[in-house]
C-alpha positions in Angstrom: 6.2 83.9 -108.6 3.2 85.9 -107.8 -0.4 84.9 -108.6 -2.5 88.0 -108.7 -5.9 87.6 -110.4 -7.6 90.6 -111.8 -10.4 90.8 -109.2 -11.0 93.3 -106.5 -10.3 91.1 -103.6 -7.0 89.8 -104.9 -5.9 93.3 -105.9 -6.8 94.7 -102.5 -4.9 92.0 -100.7 -1.8 92.4 -103.0 -1.9 96.1 -102.4 -2.2 95.6 -98.6 0.8 93.2 -98.7 2.8 95.6 -100.9 2.1 98.6 -98.6 3.0 96.4 -95.6 6.3 95.6 -97.1 6.9 99.3 -97.8 6.2 100.2 -94.2 8.5 97.4 -92.9 11.3 98.5 -95.3 11.2 101.9 -93.6 11.9 100.2 -90.3 14.2 97.3 -90.9 16.6 95.8 -93.5 14.9 93.7 -96.2 16.8 90.6 -95.3 15.3 90.8 -91.8 11.6 91.0 -92.9 9.6 87.8 -92.5 6.3 86.6 -94.0 4.9 86.9 -90.5 5.9 90.5 -90.3 4.2 91.3 -93.6 1.0 89.4 -92.8 0.7 91.0 -89.4 1.4 94.5 -90.8 -1.0 94.0 -93.7 -3.7 92.5 -91.4 -4.1 89.5 -93.7 -4.0 85.8 -93.0 -0.9 83.7 -93.9 -2.9 81.7 -96.4 -3.9 84.9 -98.2 -0.2 85.8 -98.5 0.7 82.3 -99.9 -2.3 82.3 -102.3 -0.9 85.5 -103.9 2.9 85.2 -103.4 5.3 82.3 -103.1 8.1 84.3 -101.3 8.8 87.9 -100.1 11.0 88.3 -103.2 7.8 87.8 -105.3 6.2 90.7 -103.4 9.1 92.9 -104.5 8.8 91.6 -108.1 5.1 92.5 -108.1 5.8 96.0 -106.7 8.5 96.8 -109.2 6.7 95.1 -112.1 3.7 97.4 -111.5 5.9 100.4 -111.3 8.1 99.6 -114.3 5.1 98.5 -116.4 3.7 102.0 -116.0 7.0 103.6 -116.9 7.5 101.3 -119.9 4.1 102.1 -121.2 5.5 105.5 -122.1 8.6 104.2 -123.8 7.6 105.0 -127.3 6.6 108.7 -126.6 9.6 109.9 -124.6 13.1 110.7 -125.7 15.9 108.7 -124.2 16.8 111.3 -121.5 13.2 111.6 -120.3 12.8 107.9 -120.3 16.0 107.5 -118.3 14.9 110.1 -115.8 11.6 108.2 -115.4 13.4 104.9 -114.7 15.7 106.5 -112.2 12.8 108.3 -110.5 10.8 105.0 -110.3 13.6 103.5 -108.2 14.5 106.5 -106.1 11.1 107.9 -105.4 9.9 104.8 -103.5 10.4 106.1 -99.9 13.8 104.3 -99.8 12.3 100.9 -100.1 14.0 99.8 -103.3 17.2 101.3 -102.2 16.9 99.3 -99.0 16.5 96.2 -101.2 19.5 97.1 -103.3 21.6 97.7 -100.1 20.6 94.2 -99.0 22.3 92.7 -102.2 19.1 92.0 -104.0 19.4 94.4 -106.9 18.6 91.5 -109.2 14.9 91.8 -108.2 14.8 95.3 -109.5 17.1 94.8 -112.5 15.1 91.8 -113.7 11.8 93.7 -113.6 13.2 96.8 -115.3 14.8 94.6 -118.1 11.6 92.6 -118.6 9.2 95.6 -118.8 11.5 97.6 -121.0 12.1 94.6 -123.3 8.3 94.1 -123.7 7.7 97.7 -124.4 10.5 97.8 -127.1 9.1 94.6 -128.7 5.6 96.1 -128.8 7.2 99.2 -130.5 8.8 96.9 -133.1 12.3 97.7 -132.1 15.4 95.6 -132.8 15.9 91.9 -132.7 15.4 89.7 -129.6 19.1 89.5 -128.9 19.7 93.2 -129.4 16.9 94.1 -126.9 18.2 91.6 -124.4 21.7 93.2 -124.4 20.4 96.8 -124.7 18.2 96.5 -121.6 20.7 94.4 -119.6 23.2 97.2 -120.0 20.7 100.0 -119.4 19.1 98.4 -116.3 22.4 97.5 -114.7 23.8 100.9 -115.4 20.8 102.6 -113.8 21.1 100.6 -110.6 24.9 101.0 -110.5 24.5 104.8 -110.7 21.9 104.8 -108.0 24.1 102.7 -105.8 27.0 105.1 -106.1 24.6 108.1 -105.6 23.3 106.5 -102.4 26.8 105.7 -101.2 27.9 109.3 -101.8 25.1 110.9 -99.8 22.4 111.4 -102.5 23.8 114.8 -103.6 22.9 114.8 -107.3 19.5 115.3 -108.8 17.8 112.7 -111.0 18.5 114.9 -113.9 22.2 114.9 -113.1 22.2 111.1 -112.8 20.5 110.8 -116.1 23.2 113.1 -117.6 25.9 110.8 -116.2 24.3 107.8 -117.8 23.9 109.6 -121.1 27.5 110.7 -121.1 29.0 107.4 -120.1 26.7 105.1 -122.1 26.4 107.3 -125.1 22.6 107.0 -124.9 22.1 108.2 -128.4 23.5 104.9 -129.6 21.3 103.0 -127.1 18.1 104.7 -128.1 16.0 103.2 -130.7 18.2 100.4 -132.1 
């Protein structure tokens, strides 16, 4: 779990840690990154890391929660295609860091955040029952990551718009949108 208070010092440290993890993901596999690597790259003390985060996984959760919270805040003003493209872009346009995490077998960190943030946005918009929303976003988030995984394995040839079209075609997004 992460413990980020809304004060400048905590936010600055969390940002430094997040940026350090991003830099490290450009250089090495996620599973090879240590807390020591992050703290040295961020220029922070070990105690600062552990005051804000319990584990490296929590840093990932924080990064993707911030990203998906921003995307989900537009949930009620976008059509489903635009929204799908935004979700895909949020994962892909991260300098390869999230794809590195996916490739390490930790897609669950990304899927969980996407599901949680979309679920909260849909609840705020007054959509569907609790159970319907859980299944809706379980299917949607897993499908997004699966499409990105195949896209990555196949050499990243398609555009985000083409990936969204595949999702729309195969999931029949019209039925998923606005339960």
